C-alpha positions, 0 to 999 in steps of 0.5 A: 685566837685573838691575837692577830696574825701576821696574815692579818697584819698586813692588811688594812684591818678595818677593810678586812673587818667591814668585809668580814661583818658584812659576811658574816651578816649575811652568812648568819641569813642563810642560817636562818637565824633573823628568821628564828629570832623574829619568831621569838617575839610577839608581833609590835613588841620591842624585839620584834621591831628590832629583829624586824630590821633584819629584814627588807622594808617591802618598799618606800623606807630603809631598814637596816637589812637593805644596807647589807648589798650596798656595803657588799658593793662599797667594800669591793670598790674600798679593795680594788685599789689595793689589790689592782696595786698588788697585782701590777706590781706582780705583773707589772702589765696593766693588759693582763690586769685587764684580762684578769678583771673581765674574766673575774666579772664573767665568772661572777655574772656565771655564779649569779645567774647560776644561783638563780637556777639553783633556787628554782630547780631549772635553768632560767635566766635571771639577772636579780643577784648581788654578784651579777649586779656586781659584775658590771659595777667592778668592770665599770669601776675598773675603767674608771679608777685612774680617773681623777677624783672630779671625774669619777665623782662626776660619773657617779653622780650621772649615773644617778641623774641617768636613773632619774630621767629613765623612771621619770620618762617611762611614767612621769606621773607615777615613775616608781610603782611597784612592778610598773616602773621601767626597771620592771619594763627592761626586766620583761624585755630582757628576761621576759618576767618580773620577780616576786619582790619588785626587784630590777636587773637595771640595780646595776646602773645606780648601784655602780655608784656605791663600788665607784665611791668605795674605790674613791675611799680606798685611794684616798686611804692608799694615798694618805694613809698618814692623814689619818684624821684628815680622811676621816674627817672627808669620810665624815663629811661625804657620809653626811653629806650623802644622808642629808640628800638620800633622805632629804629627797624622800622627806621633801617627796621627790624621790622615794627611798627604795631599795629594790629599784635602787632609787637616788634617794636609796643609793645616797642613804645607803652609801652615806651609811657605808662611807661613815661605817668605813669611817668608823672601823678606820678610826677604831681599828686602823688608828685606834689600835683596838684590833682584838675583837676582829679576827673573829669576823676578819676570817669571814670575809678572807673567802667572801665569794666562796662563803657567799656561795657555800650559804646561798647554794648549801647553807639556807636549805641542806645545812639547816635540814643537816643540823635539824636532824640531830637538833630535832632528835635530840634536844626535841625530845626535851619538849622545848617550844618550836621558835627555841628549837628553831633557833638552836637550830640556826645557831648551830649552822651558823657556829658551822658556817663560821668554823669552816671559815676558820678551818680554811683560813688555818689551812690557809686556802684562799679561793679567788677569781 
């Protein structure tokens, strides 16, 4: 299983692995594995502090789990030059490609809003899901993807400047207060409600920079693969610069790093980590050819939208509950502690979802929209 099949050899290994790891982490969250691992340790212990990184920061700060959504948005951007090039070579008509992108974004929007209906067990109109955000960022990136690098960069920075202006004009004294900011104001206008955790729908504007930066990196990989050392150097410089700006804005007290409203400081910091992760995977997998370990993750990323929807709709509740029937019915009789049973339950649930990805891969079933 460690040998790379032909299907995978024909693709950019670093991108597929990056996507696969990100999707695996998302699926693991739906299997409740991080919650189970967190419950294995007492509050304040090293283990507890480590697995606390797999939860969102409550407001001002950055944990590892806050990077997963930016990674997802960024990866989509990296893949766009490759997928669009392939589609254009097959169809040769950009208008057809444009119709496909518009249709895809509409479906993503419907999937995202539909998921909130599933969460609420009722018909609701809520725009906080990552797929809803992605429908906007993909469309914007598509119409900018053929523009020169300087224009793409300028527009991405302009989106962040626009975000700063909107929040600061709304409340110059305290622009980033949870539930009382410009994003919350727009949510009340759009949906007549606020999210429970302080998330806002207009995050799609600043986080579009993640997808656009991804497309810029994807273009560099597509056009200059023969200059791998130079590409890696530029990626590292770009990533470090973004980290310096993001953390600098936060430490200087100018703009706090807040994932839930995607402040410019957060976009820079998370975008920096996303670019550095791409540089690492590209160096390790495509340059150094260390690929033996990647297949386990790659197959999870081969059906990203399908496994995301499956995990969100069925993973959290139905599958974990189904596994719990047999887990508690057998291992529970051994008198194992509740937290151990929950961890075993999460591991089995995750294993089932991973095997579903493997089954689809073996059958060459790839769901595309």
